[in-house]
N, C-alpha and C positions, 0 to 999 in steps of 0.2 A: 460330126465335126468336119469342118472344111477350112481350107487355107485361103487367106487374103493377103494383100500387100498394103501396108499403111504408109502413105507418103510422108516423108520427113523433109522439111525445108530448113534452110539456113545452117545445115550441118553437113560435114563431109563424111560420107559413109564409104567404107571399103567395098570393093566389088564383091558380089556374092561368092562364097566359097562353099565347098562341100561341108556337111554338118560336122564331120569329124576333123575339119581343117585345123583347129587350134592345137591338136595334139598329134597330127599326122605329119608326114615328111614331104618335102619337096619331091615330086615324082622323078625329077632329074637332078639328084644331089651331086655336088661337085665330087671329083675323085678324092679318095682318101689315101694319103701316102704315109707309109710307115718307115721308120729307120731302125736298124738293129742296134742294140746296145746291151752289153752284158757286163758293164763295169759295176763294181761294188763300192759304194761310198760309205764312210762312217759318219754317224751323226751323234752329237753329244746328247747324253741322257735319253737316247732312244727316240727323239723327235725328228721329223723330217718334213719337207715340203714336197707336194706333188709337182711333177713336171708335166704340164698339160701339152699334149700334142694336138696341133690344130692344122687344118687345111684351109686355104684361102680361095674363095671363089674367084675364077678368072674375070667375072663380070662385075664384081663388087668387092667390098672389103669386109663382108660379113665373115666372121670366123666360126667354124664348126668344131666344137670340142668333141673329140672322138675317143680319147682314152686318157688314163692317168697312170703313168708309169712311175714306180718307186723302186729305188735301189738302196739297200742298207745292209750293214753287217749287224746281225742281231735283229731285233724287232722293235717297232714303234710301241709307245706306251710306257707305262711305269716299269722301271727295272725289276721290281719285285712281283710284277703281275705274272701269273702262271701262263705259259705259252702252250696251252692245250688246244684241243679242237675247238672248244668254245671261243677261245681268243681269236682264232682266225675267222670263224663264222661271224663274230661281232665286227671284225674288220670288213668282211663282205657286205654286211648291212650298212656300215659307214660309207663304203664306196657307192652302194646302190642309191643312197639318199642324195647323191650328187645330181641325180636325174629327177628329183621330185617335180611333179607337174609336167613332165616332158614325155613320158613313156606310154600314157594311156592311148589305146585300150590294152597295151601290154603291161606286164608287171615290171617293177623295179628289181634288178638283180645285180649282185656283185660277185666277183670271183677273185680268188687269191691262189697263186701257185707257190708252194713252199718246197724247198729242197735242202736237206741237211740243216734244218733250223733257220733257214734264210728265205725271206720272201724274194722270189726271182721274177714274179710277174703279177700284175694286177689289172683289173678291168671292170667296167660296168656297162650296162645296156643304156645308151644315151637317148635313143628315140625309137619308136616303132618303125620297122623297116630297115634299121641299121643292124650290124652284127650284134650278137648277144654277148653277154659279159665274158663267157668262156673263151670266145674267139679273140677278144681283145687281150685277155690275160695270157693266152697261149702265144699270141704274137709278141707280147711284151717279154715273155720268158724265152722264146726261141728254142734252141736246142736244149736249154736247161730244164725244159719241161719233162724230158725223158726220165723215168723212174722217180718223178716228183709226186707230191700229193696235191690234188686240186680241191680247193674248198669253194663251195658255191651255195648261195643262200636259198636257191630254188632248184629243184630237180632239173638236170639238163634235158632239153627237149629231144625227142626221138622221131620227129616228123619233119617233112619238108613243108615250109610255109614260104614267107618272103625271104627266109634265110635257111641254109642247110642245117641238119641236126647237129646239136652240140655234143651229143653222145659220141657220134662218129669222129668229131674233131678231137675229143679227149682220147679216144682209142688210137687214132692216127698219131697223136703226139706221144704215145707210149707212157702215159702216166701210170703209176702202179697202184694208186689209191685215190678215191674220191670221197669227200665228206659233204653230205647234203644237209642243208638246214631244214627243209621241209619238202614233202612230196607235192608235185604239181596237181592241183585239184581239177585241172582241165581233163575231161574224159579221154581226149585223144592222146594225152601224155601219161596220166596217172600211173606211176611205177614202171612204165615201159622203158623210160630212160635208164632207170636203175637196173632193170633186168638186162638191158642191152650191154651195159658196162660189166655186169657180173658174168654174163655169157662170154665176154671177151677176156675173162680171167682177172679183172680189176677188182680189188677189194673195195667195197662200198659201205659206208656208215651213213645212216639216215636218222634225222630227228635231233640234230645238235642245235641248241638255242632255237627250238622250233617255235615257241610262242613269240619270240622277238621277230622271227622271220614272217610269221603270220600277221603280226601287227603292221609290219612294213607295207604289206600289200592287202590290208583288210578290205579295202573297197573293191579291188580286183577280184579277190577270192569270193566276196559276197555276190558280185555280178556273175561270176563264173558258175556259182552253185545255184543261184536263183533266177538268173536272167534279168533281174531288176538292178538298178543302180543303188549304191550305198548312199542313204540319205542322212544328212546331219542337220538337226534342228538347232538353230542358234537365235538367241535373243539377249537383250541387255535389260538389267533390272537396276533400279536405284536402291540405296541402302534401306529404304522403307518399303520395298517390295513392289514399286510401280514399274510398269513396262516402259522402257526408255527408247527414244528414237536415235540416241547417240551411241557412239563407239569411242572408247578411250583413244586420245590422240596417239599415245605411244603404241597402242594396239594396231594402228593403221600403218605405222612406219615399218621399214625393213626389219625383220626379226620379231615383230609383234605378232600376237596370235592371229589377229584378223587378216593381216597381210599373208600369213602362212596358210590360213584356211582357204583363201582365194587361190593361192598357188596349188594347193593340194586337191581342189575339187574341179571337175570338168565343167560344171555349170553352177550358177547361183540364181535362186529364185528370190526376187524382191518385189515390192509394191511400187507402182508408178508414182504414188503419192510421195514417196520418200525422195523422189528426184526433184521435187519442188524446193527441197532444202539441201540436198546432197547430190553430187555428181555420181555417175556410175562408179561403184567401188573398184579399185584396181590394186592388184598385188604389187608391192614395192620390192619384192625379192629380186635379186640380180638375175637378169635374163629370163624372167618368169613369163610363161605363157599366161595370157589373161583368160578367165573363164568365159563360157558362153553365158550371156545374160538372158534370163527368162523373166519377163516383167508381167506381173499380174495387174491388169488394167481394168478398172470399172469405168474410168473415163475413156470414151471412144477415141479421143484425140490427145493422148498424153504427149508432153514435151520430153523428148529423150535426148539428153546431151551426150553425144557420142565422143568418147575419148580419142585423142589423136595419138597414134603410135609411131615411133621412129622406124621400127622394122616391120616389114610386111608379115613376117612369121608370127608376130605378136598380135596381129590384128584380131579384134573380137567381133563376134556376131551377136545380134540382138533378136530375140523372138518375143513378141507380145502375145500374151494369152488373155482373151477376153470372153465374156459370155454375152456380149451385146453385138447387135448388127452394126456394121460400120460401113460408111461410104468410102470406097477405095478408088483412088485415081490411078492412072497408068504410069506416072513418073516413077523413077527408081525409089525404092523405099526399103523398109525392113519387113521381115516375115511376120505375119499375124495369123494366129490360130484361134478360131472361134469355137469354144467348147460349150457343150450343153450344160455341163456341171463343172464347177471349179473345185473338184475334189482331187486329192492327191493321186488316187488311183487313175483318174481320168488324165491328169497331167502327165504322170509317168508313162501311161499308155501312148499318149500323143508324142512322147519323146523317143519312143523305141525306134531302133534303126539308126540312131544318131551317134552310136559308139560311145555313149556316156557310161562311165563306171561309177562316178560319184556326183552327187548333187547336194549343194548347200541350200537349205530352206531357211532364209534369213528374214526374221520378223521385224525388219527395220523400216519404220515409217508406214503410214497407211494401214495400221493394224487391222482395221475393219475388213480390208480386202482378204484377210486370211481366215475370217470366221468360218466360212464353209469348209475350208481345208482342215482346220483344226478340229472342228466338231465331227467331221466324218472320217478322220484318219484312223486306220487300224494300227495297232501296236507294231505289227511285223513289217510295216512300211517304213518305220523309222529305226535307224540303227544306232545313232549317236546323239548325245545332247551336249551342247556347249552353251553355258550361261556366263555372261560377263556382269559382275556386280560393280557398278560405278560408285565412286565416293561422293554422291550428290543426293539431294532430296528430290522427291518426285513432283512433277507438275502435270503428269499424264492422267487422263481420265479413262484410260483403256483397261479398266478393271476386268471387264468381261473376257477380253482376249487373254489377259494374264491368267485368269482363272482356267480358261480352256487349256492353256499350255501346261499349267500345273496338273490339271486332271489327266492329261496324257501321260505325264511322268508317273503319277500315282497308279494309273491303270496298267501301264506297261511294265512298271517296275524298272529300277536302275541297278546296274552292277558295275563294279570297278569304279565307283564314284570317287573322284579325287579333286580337292581344291588346290589351287596354287596361285601365286602372285604373278601378275603380268602388268608391269608398269605401276600405275597407281590403282589399278583395278584388281579385283579378286576373280579368278577364273574357276568355274566349276565344270568338270567334264565327267561324263559317264556314258554307259552303253545301255540301250533298252534290251 
């Protein structure tokens, strides 16, 4: 395998960035300013709005969301909902989801500080390199954190990385109890954070709403345990079982499943042939980072329409994977990798070192380009299946590729298979 550069004309391409650029931070982020506030506000029926604290860059008007502080008497949610440990961990997960698509290669984490039945501090991890959820929550709580209970969806870290250990921050804040959703699978963390807290005399409870917390970071956990990215296989079917090149209109809009899939995955693999009919797919979720585009190209000179982005932080990168020799010019272009075999094992190996936790394998358009991938794929390389059933009849003749996709499902077996409605389509989701 070797790398080449494929020239692209008539399109504006963003300057080359590091491979982990789309989910990493500005190396010189603007300073973050915090203000202390310990007022308690009452909200009718237990509902409240988050107050977002933002800092503004001195060189531009880009806003950086760094925390979500909430003050209330009583708790959010239904009045009759039990306010037990599970309730607060569920709130942690809700907070963590505010950073979907922004924390990779780090996990999403939320933290809540509770004292005398009142939430006095909240926070979530917004981006890799910025403070962790516990730090934001403790800053939000201030002195009220002393003798309070800290709830966190993932075990507090106990090592120095780009940020100091959260276990030490909790000890310094003098909380008297910590409730953890799940233990960190990272070998340099696993249970060491819990042990550190207990050694300091803090009462620690582990495993509350554990399955929910694991699902929140399923891609990160898989990558941490196996070293490979979490791979989701997606395709569309018509009601008579034909493989379709289309995606439901509502599915592509903000809130639709396809828009959210692009937000949730670090990279998406598509065929260059689909680009003759469709532009590069983009997530429509607010302030969403766009995925790394990995394009399977049998054509040595594919036309790649590069989307224009308003913010530099959202800029996307394109990698073309081909098994053919190409003539490469010296002008600025996009990265091209020439592979000996277009198998999933080879593709994933070529992407190692790029900081990818999750990859969406999207069989949209040019289905023949995926024949080698689907025929040679091993079950343990695919983790999730998403199938959209469109309310239309088939005009496709891609029966062989459809059959290969079905064979993979039968061979690997599916669990937790669930259907649901998404716009006018029916969505089928399951795990291999």
